[in-house]
MDAnalysis code that builds the backbone (N, CA, C; Angstrom):
import MDAnalysis as mda
import numpy as np

u = mda.Universe.empty(402, n_residues=134, atom_resindex=np.repeat(np.arange(134), 3), trajectory=True)
u.add_TopologyAttr("name", ["N", "CA", "C"] * 134)
u.add_TopologyAttr("resid", np.arange(1, 135))
u.add_TopologyAttr("resname", ["MET", "ASP", "LEU", "SER", "ASN", "PHE", "ASP", "VAL", "ARG", "SER", "ALA", "ALA", "ASP", "GLU", "GLY", "ALA", "ASP", "LEU", "HIS", "LEU", "LYS", "HIS", "PRO", "ALA", "THR", "GLY", "GLU", "PRO", "LEU", "PHE", "ALA", "LYS", "ASP", "GLY", "LYS", "THR", "PRO", "PHE", "THR", "ILE", "ARG", "VAL", "LEU", "GLY", "ARG", "ASP", "ALA", "GLU", "VAL", "VAL", "GLN", "LYS", "ALA", "VAL", "GLN", "THR", "SER", "ASN", "GLU", "GLN", "ARG", "ALA", "LYS", "GLY", "GLU", "ILE", "ASP", "GLU", "THR", "ASP", "ALA", "ALA", "ARG", "MET", "VAL", "LEU", "ALA", "SER", "THR", "VAL", "ALA", "GLY", "TRP", "HIS", "GLU", "GLU", "MET", "MET", "LEU", "ASP", "GLY", "LYS", "PRO", "LEU", "ARG", "TYR", "SER", "PRO", "LYS", "ASN", "ALA", "ALA", "VAL", "LEU", "LEU", "SER", "ASP", "PRO", "ARG", "SER", "ASP", "TRP", "ILE", "GLU", "GLU", "GLN", "ILE", "ALA", "PRO", "PHE", "SER", "LEU", "SER", "ARG", "ARG", "ASN", "PHE", "ALA", "GLN", "ASN", "MET", "LYS", "LYS", "GLY"])
u.atoms.positions = np.array([
    [86.944, -60.058, -61.736],
    [86.484, -59.344, -60.554],
    [84.967, -59.502, -60.474],
    [84.516, -59.933, -59.329],
    [83.087, -60.124, -59.099],
    [82.498, -58.821, -58.558],
    [81.751, -58.138, -59.391],
    [81.190, -56.837, -59.013],
    [80.145, -56.934, -57.905],
    [79.626, -58.132, -57.653],
    [78.664, -58.274, -56.553],
    [79.340, -58.036, -55.198],
    [80.663, -58.037, -55.171],
    [81.380, -57.725, -53.933],
    [81.241, -56.251, -53.552],
    [80.760, -55.441, -54.493],
    [80.622, -54.015, -54.249],
    [79.152, -53.642, -54.087],
    [78.478, -54.347, -53.213],
    [77.052, -54.129, -52.969],
    [76.895, -52.925, -52.044],
    [76.848, -51.756, -52.649],
    [76.798, -50.527, -51.855],
    [75.493, -50.384, -51.088],
    [74.399, -50.911, -51.633],
    [73.118, -50.795, -50.940],
    [73.141, -51.579, -49.622],
    [73.564, -52.829, -49.666],
    [73.618, -53.633, -48.438],
    [74.569, -53.014, -47.422],
    [75.698, -52.515, -47.898],
    [76.672, -51.883, -47.003],
    [76.065, -50.649, -46.341],
    [75.341, -49.862, -47.127],
    [74.715, -48.644, -46.600],
    [73.584, -48.971, -45.634],
    [72.827, -50.047, -45.938],
    [71.726, -50.473, -45.060],
    [72.232, -50.881, -43.678],
    [73.432, -51.429, -43.635],
    [74.008, -51.867, -42.358],
    [74.436, -50.691, -41.496],
    [74.876, -49.619, -42.151],
    [75.266, -48.420, -41.422],
    [76.657, -48.507, -40.833],
    [77.087, -47.393, -40.262],
    [78.396, -47.299, -39.620],
    [78.307, -46.253, -38.518],
    [79.189, -46.398, -37.540],
    [79.199, -45.460, -36.422],
    [80.052, -44.240, -36.736],
    [79.446, -43.074, -36.549],
    [80.137, -41.797, -36.689],
    [80.531, -41.342, -35.286],
    [81.827, -41.193, -35.066],
    [82.318, -40.691, -33.782],
    [82.195, -39.167, -33.824],
    [81.249, -38.637, -33.049],
    [81.018, -37.189, -33.046],
    [82.223, -36.432, -32.510],
    [82.408, -35.246, -33.066],
    [83.502, -34.378, -32.645],
    [82.933, -33.067, -32.091],
    [83.659, -32.494, -31.148],
    [83.269, -31.228, -30.532],
    [83.108, -30.181, -31.639],
    [82.020, -29.402, -31.597],
    [81.764, -28.450, -32.683],
    [82.789, -27.321, -32.795],
    [83.462, -26.986, -31.719],
    [84.419, -25.876, -31.766],
    [85.862, -26.346, -31.900],
    [86.201, -27.427, -31.202],
    [87.603, -27.855, -31.177],
    [87.917, -28.980, -32.151],
    [86.885, -29.703, -32.567],
    [87.116, -30.854, -33.441],
    [87.610, -32.085, -32.699],
    [87.701, -31.996, -31.387],
    [88.153, -33.142, -30.588],
    [87.057, -34.200, -30.531],
    [87.421, -35.483, -30.606],
    [86.422, -36.553, -30.487],
    [85.719, -36.496, -29.127],
    [84.407, -36.766, -29.138],
    [83.620, -36.772, -27.905],
    [83.525, -38.192, -27.363],
    [83.516, -38.298, -26.031],
    [83.441, -39.595, -25.372],
    [82.329, -39.607, -24.336],
    [81.859, -40.801, -24.025],
    [80.835, -40.994, -23.002],
    [81.406, -40.615, -21.632],
    [80.565, -40.685, -20.624],
    [80.962, -40.305, -19.262],
    [82.207, -41.039, -18.779],
    [82.401, -42.277, -19.248],
    [83.555, -43.053, -18.799],
    [84.867, -42.540, -19.392],
    [84.788, -41.627, -20.342],
    [85.979, -41.044, -20.942],
    [86.682, -41.938, -21.953],
    [86.156, -43.140, -22.162],
    [86.802, -44.099, -23.069],
    [85.918, -44.491, -24.251],
    [84.623, -44.573, -24.008],
    [83.686, -45.024, -25.037],
    [83.359, -43.887, -25.992],
    [83.613, -44.079, -27.292],
    [83.294, -43.026, -28.252],
    [81.803, -42.676, -28.230],
    [81.508, -41.398, -28.324],
    [80.131, -40.922, -28.380],
    [79.740, -40.931, -29.854],
    [78.899, -41.879, -30.219],
    [78.636, -42.129, -31.629],
    [77.165, -42.004, -32.008],
    [76.971, -41.808, -33.306],
    [75.655, -41.881, -33.926],
    [75.777, -42.931, -35.026],
    [74.821, -43.853, -35.088],
    [74.794, -44.856, -36.154],
    [74.158, -44.209, -37.380],
    [74.885, -44.218, -38.482],
    [74.457, -43.530, -39.696],
    [74.344, -44.527, -40.846],
    [73.263, -44.406, -41.599],
    [73.084, -45.195, -42.811],
    [73.648, -44.419, -43.989],
    [74.104, -45.146, -44.995],
    [74.649, -44.498, -46.183],
    [73.565, -44.022, -47.124],
    [73.949, -43.168, -48.040],
    [73.004, -42.589, -48.994],
    [72.328, -43.633, -49.862],
    [72.936, -44.800, -50.003],
    [72.375, -45.859, -50.835],
    [71.395, -46.755, -50.084],
    [71.231, -46.542, -48.783],
    [70.338, -47.377, -47.980],
    [68.900, -47.248, -48.477],
    [68.180, -48.342, -48.419],
    [66.799, -48.364, -48.903],
    [65.935, -47.318, -48.207],
    [66.039, -47.226, -46.893],
    [65.212, -46.276, -46.137],
    [65.545, -44.834, -46.519],
    [66.802, -44.566, -46.812],
    [67.204, -43.215, -47.213],
    [66.667, -42.901, -48.608],
    [66.753, -43.862, -49.509],
    [66.235, -43.659, -50.858],
    [64.727, -43.409, -50.839],
    [64.022, -44.115, -49.960],
    [62.573, -43.886, -49.823],
    [62.295, -42.488, -49.268],
    [63.111, -42.046, -48.316],
    [62.941, -40.703, -47.753],
    [63.195, -39.633, -48.816],
    [64.175, -39.867, -49.678],
    [64.447, -38.925, -50.766],
    [63.226, -38.831, -51.678],
    [62.678, -39.977, -52.033],
    [61.509, -40.003, -52.921],
    [60.318, -39.296, -52.277],
    [60.041, -39.612, -51.026],
    [58.917, -39.001, -50.310],
    [59.106, -37.492, -50.185],
    [60.311, -37.074, -49.811],
    [60.544, -35.634, -49.653],
    [60.412, -34.904, -50.989],
    [60.873, -35.528, -52.065],
    [60.723, -34.908, -53.394],
    [59.251, -34.764, -53.766],
    [58.458, -35.793, -53.481],
    [57.024, -35.736, -53.775],
    [56.337, -34.655, -52.954],
    [56.673, -34.581, -51.661],
    [56.053, -33.574, -50.792],
    [56.475, -32.164, -51.189],
    [57.718, -32.016, -51.604],
    [58.195, -30.708, -52.049],
    [57.487, -30.287, -53.333],
    [57.315, -31.236, -54.252],
    [56.637, -30.939, -55.524],
    [55.196, -30.504, -55.295],
    [54.557, -31.043, -54.250],
    [53.176, -30.681, -53.929],
    [53.091, -29.409, -53.088],
    [54.247, -28.876, -52.689],
    [54.262, -27.672, -51.864],
    [53.968, -27.943, -50.404],
    [54.034, -29.196, -49.990],
    [53.735, -29.555, -48.594],
    [54.892, -29.237, -47.652],
    [56.113, -29.276, -48.179],
    [57.290, -28.933, -47.382],
    [58.230, -28.106, -48.248],
    [59.115, -27.363, -47.579],
    [60.087, -26.577, -48.344],
    [61.397, -27.361, -48.460],
    [62.358, -26.774, -49.122],
    [63.627, -27.460, -49.382],
    [64.373, -27.794, -48.090],
    [64.333, -26.887, -47.119],
    [65.016, -27.121, -45.845],
    [64.407, -28.315, -45.117],
    [63.072, -28.359, -45.055],
    [62.403, -29.484, -44.393],
    [62.665, -30.793, -45.131],
    [62.711, -30.737, -46.444],
    [62.986, -31.937, -47.245],
    [64.383, -32.464, -46.935],
    [65.352, -31.568, -46.856],
    [66.726, -31.977, -46.558],
    [66.827, -32.579, -45.164],
    [66.121, -31.980, -44.208],
    [66.161, -32.509, -42.841],
    [65.483, -33.877, -42.755],
    [64.408, -34.057, -43.519],
    [63.712, -35.343, -43.539],
    [64.661, -36.442, -44.032],
    [65.367, -36.144, -45.084],
    [66.305, -37.126, -45.638],
    [67.442, -37.374, -44.653],
    [67.992, -36.315, -44.086],
    [69.094, -36.477, -43.141],
    [68.653, -37.288, -41.921],
    [67.465, -37.018, -41.406],
    [66.959, -37.774, -40.248],
    [66.826, -39.253, -40.593],
    [66.517, -39.565, -41.852],
    [66.376, -40.972, -42.245],
    [67.707, -41.708, -42.237],
    [68.819, -40.962, -42.257],
    [70.128, -41.617, -42.218],
    [70.521, -42.031, -40.806],
    [69.840, -41.485, -39.809],
    [70.184, -41.794, -38.414],
    [69.468, -43.073, -37.988],
    [70.260, -44.058, -37.570],
    [69.715, -45.363, -37.194],
    [69.911, -45.690, -35.720],
    [70.505, -44.791, -34.984],
    [70.718, -45.019, -33.557],
    [71.771, -44.057, -33.039],
    [71.941, -44.043, -31.708],
    [72.994, -43.221, -31.112],
    [73.323, -43.729, -29.720],
    [74.389, -43.150, -29.183],
    [74.875, -43.560, -27.868],
    [73.787, -43.355, -26.823],
    [73.695, -44.286, -25.918],
    [72.624, -44.271, -24.898],
    [72.668, -43.052, -23.990],
    [73.783, -42.345, -23.914],
    [73.878, -41.180, -23.035],
    [73.420, -39.884, -23.703],
    [72.878, -39.959, -24.913],
    [72.414, -38.752, -25.614],
    [71.349, -38.067, -24.764],
    [71.522, -36.758, -24.585],
    [70.571, -35.968, -23.808],
    [70.273, -34.685, -24.560],
    [69.104, -34.125, -24.294],
    [68.723, -32.829, -24.842],
    [67.987, -32.078, -23.750],
    [68.451, -30.889, -23.441],
    [67.881, -30.072, -22.363],
    [67.871, -30.807, -21.028],
    [68.947, -31.554, -20.763],
    [69.107, -32.246, -19.486],
    [68.288, -33.512, -19.339],
    [67.607, -33.937, -20.400],
    [66.772, -35.138, -20.341],
    [67.291, -36.171, -21.338],
    [67.218, -37.447, -20.958],
    [67.648, -38.493, -21.896],
    [66.855, -38.413, -23.201],
    [67.554, -38.594, -24.298],
    [66.924, -38.593, -25.611],
    [67.189, -39.961, -26.230],
    [66.256, -40.871, -26.021],
    [66.391, -42.229, -26.545],
    [66.194, -42.206, -28.050],
    [66.924, -43.068, -28.742],
    [66.798, -43.084, -30.188],
    [65.426, -43.579, -30.642],
    [64.858, -42.879, -31.580],
    [63.698, -43.302, -32.359],
    [63.746, -42.441, -33.617],
    [63.113, -42.872, -34.698],
    [63.083, -42.012, -35.885],
    [62.499, -40.626, -35.580],
    [61.480, -40.587, -34.725],
    [60.879, -39.308, -34.356],
    [61.886, -38.430, -33.606],
    [62.629, -39.029, -32.660],
    [63.611, -38.256, -31.909],
    [64.786, -37.821, -32.786],
    [65.099, -38.603, -33.817],
    [66.136, -38.186, -34.764],
    [65.692, -36.909, -35.467],
    [64.434, -36.863, -35.865],
    [63.893, -35.669, -36.514],
    [63.884, -34.487, -35.540],
    [63.530, -34.745, -34.271],
    [63.525, -33.691, -33.250],
    [64.939, -33.139, -33.066],
    [65.904, -34.030, -32.926],
    [67.285, -33.607, -32.714],
    [67.787, -32.759, -33.885],
    [67.553, -33.228, -35.091],
    [68.094, -32.539, -36.254],
    [67.321, -31.279, -36.631],
    [66.127, -31.107, -36.084],
    [65.383, -29.873, -36.348],
    [65.708, -28.795, -35.313],
    [66.447, -29.162, -34.282],
    [66.850, -28.211, -33.247],
    [68.066, -27.427, -33.760],
    [67.959, -26.110, -33.871],
    [69.078, -25.329, -34.417],
    [70.375, -25.462, -33.618],
    [70.266, -25.883, -32.372],
    [71.471, -26.059, -31.560],
    [72.273, -27.283, -31.991],
    [71.674, -28.132, -32.818],
    [72.379, -29.341, -33.247],
    [72.844, -29.261, -34.697],
    [72.938, -28.052, -35.236],
    [73.443, -27.897, -36.601],
    [74.817, -28.545, -36.764],
    [75.618, -28.497, -35.721],
    [76.958, -29.087, -35.782],
    [76.905, -30.603, -35.974],
    [75.830, -31.229, -35.481],
    [75.675, -32.672, -35.680],
    [75.301, -32.932, -37.143],
    [74.395, -32.133, -37.678],
    [74.037, -32.245, -39.097],
    [75.276, -32.128, -39.972],
    [76.145, -31.182, -39.636],
    [77.352, -30.942, -40.422],
    [78.295, -32.139, -40.431],
    [78.172, -32.996, -39.438],
    [79.008, -34.199, -39.394],
    [78.308, -35.388, -40.048],
    [77.000, -35.500, -39.859],
    [76.255, -36.630, -40.410],
    [76.189, -36.586, -41.932],
    [75.876, -35.428, -42.494],
    [75.640, -35.328, -43.936],
    [76.819, -35.843, -44.766],
    [78.033, -35.337, -44.575],
    [79.127, -35.842, -45.406],
    [79.476, -37.301, -45.102],
    [79.288, -37.710, -43.855],
    [79.574, -39.098, -43.481],
    [78.653, -40.043, -44.249],
    [77.371, -39.712, -44.314],
    [76.389, -40.543, -45.002],
    [76.643, -40.595, -46.502],
    [77.141, -39.512, -47.051],
    [77.354, -39.437, -48.495],
    [78.590, -40.188, -48.984],
    [79.538, -40.442, -48.093],
    [80.778, -41.103, -48.500],
    [80.660, -42.621, -48.385],
    [80.680, -43.291, -49.522],
    [80.597, -44.762, -49.526],
    [81.764, -45.396, -48.797],
    [82.858, -44.713, -48.687],
    [84.036, -45.257, -47.987],
    [83.728, -45.589, -46.527],
    [82.825, -44.827, -45.937],
    [82.498, -45.057, -44.526],
    [81.770, -46.378, -44.299],
    [81.274, -46.984, -45.371],
    [80.502, -48.223, -45.256],
    [81.209, -49.397, -45.921],
    [82.419, -49.166, -46.402],
    [83.178, -50.187, -47.128],
    [83.436, -51.427, -46.272],
    [83.574, -51.246, -44.959],
    [83.836, -52.404, -44.102],
    [82.666, -53.378, -44.104],
    [81.491, -52.946, -44.579],
    [80.314, -53.806, -44.636],
    [80.230, -54.611, -45.937],
    [81.111, -54.316, -46.881],
    [81.078, -55.021, -48.167],
    [81.825, -56.344, -48.066],
    [81.436, -57.284, -48.923],
    [82.127, -58.574, -48.991],
    [83.591, -58.340, -49.327],
    [84.431, -59.177, -48.798],
    [85.852, -59.124, -49.144],
    [86.113, -60.146, -50.240],
    [86.898, -59.750, -51.224],
    [87.277, -60.721, -52.236],
    [86.969, -60.337, -53.622],
])
């Protein structure tokens, strides 16, 4: 068995789409057309950018620059690599950028999104389709 086929870092760096679910009903959410899944592109915990965010947040926390909640949000925001073009906040389009990911996840109204992203990012199974076959 060639263990290089299990390159979790590369798989995590590529990311995977998380189909968001309604916070109350658990029903999958769809774009305006009713057919296109409403998704967020999520990187895995092994992704290089996420590992760097973990290191940075730990350093800032150790220096007292941020608290544990802010550190966790910083890391979680680093897992977001994109989202559906119809994403809106307060009736205005919210185009993906790392800054807007942090804005979205710091908004208490989006706690339900955090609750879906965090476990998705932590499960290597969600990124297995990005690994070599064989």
